[in-house]
N, C-alpha and C positions, 0 to 999 in steps of 0.2 A: 627235268624240271621244264614246265611246258613254256613255251615259247613263240610269239608274234612277231613279227616284223614287219613292219610297212614299210617301203621305198618308193621312190618314184616321184614323189608330190615337187611343186614347184611354183615357181610364177610362171606365167603364158599369157599370151595376151588375147582379148576375146573372140573365138573362133579358132581357136590353137587345140591341140589336143596334146593329154598325157596318160601314160597306163602309169597305171599303179600296181604294186607285187604284192606280196605278207607270206612270206617264209614260216613254214611252219613248221615245230620239231619238241617232243615229248608226248605226243601221245599218236593215235593209227587215225590218221589225217582224213580217209576214205569214209571212214564211218563217222564224219562229222558233217553236218551243212555246213558253209561258212557265210559271212554275211559282209557286206561293206556299209558301215555307218558313216555319217559326218554330220558335224557337228559347227556351225554358225556363231562365231560373239552372240554372245546376248541370247541367243536358241537354245531348245532342246536338241538331243542327239538323234538323230530319225535314220531309219533305214532309207538306203540308196539302193541295193541291190543284192540279193543272195541265188545259192547252189547246194543243192544237193548235193552228198559225197558221188551219187552218183551224174554225171553231167546231162542234164536233162530240165527242158523249161524252167527255166531260172529268173527270179521276181524281178522288177522294177520297178520305183516307185516311179510315176502317172511324171512327172516333170525332167527324168535324164530316160525315158522311151526315146528308142531308135536315134540316141547319141552314146550310149552309154554298153560295156557287154562287160558280162562278168562271164570267166571262164575258171578253169582248174586243172592242173597239171598233178594228178594225183600221183603218179612218178620222182616225180619232183618236191611235194606235198609244199607246193605254190599254187595260191590263190589270185589272179589277177582282176584287173579294170582297166577296158580300155576306153577311158572320155574322148569323146568326138566334140567339133563344134562347144566347145566351150563358153561359157557365162556367169557372167561378174556375179550371180549369183549361185552358182557351184560354188565360189569362195567358202572354204569351210577348213578345220580337219578333218581325215578322213582315216577311220578305222576301223582294221577289221577284226571279227568276232569268230570265235567258233562255236559251232551248238552241236551236243550232243544226242539230242530227244529221235525218238526211234530209229537209235542207231544210223544218223544222218540219212535215214528219209524224207521226213519234216522240213518243209520248208518255216522260218517265223519268221516277223518281223519285230517282235516282243523283243525288248533289249534285254529283260529279265530273264528271257530263256537260252540264253545264249553264257557259256562256259569262262570260257578266256576270251582274254582282248587282247591287242594290243596296244601301241603308245601312243601310234597315230601320227601322220604325215602331213604338214599343209602344203594346202593345195589354194593357189589366188590366183583369180583373174582379175585382168588389169580392161579398164574401158578401154 
């Protein structure tokens, strides 16, 4: 049974930091690219960051470059999102997702190219 379970969300002040984690099970983790998406109230779900099965040259959406870092531990089947210098615009439900495209060697920002999704964790950044 495939599971993606996010943790680490919460309430933080502007300029603060949070580290999200997504624990995966039920599939060969290293053969999947992993993505972090977010959805704010009334808005579409959008990509935040993505990383291939082999941890090199990850993707970041422009608004988080220099502030967020995606990483993965294939031995523990966990993908992380370190979020620094958080802003109120970062407030959203953050979800992790797994994509099997090309055995995890392909980075995709398209939601429909991800096979599995977690339930999400709320991140709220106060002024």
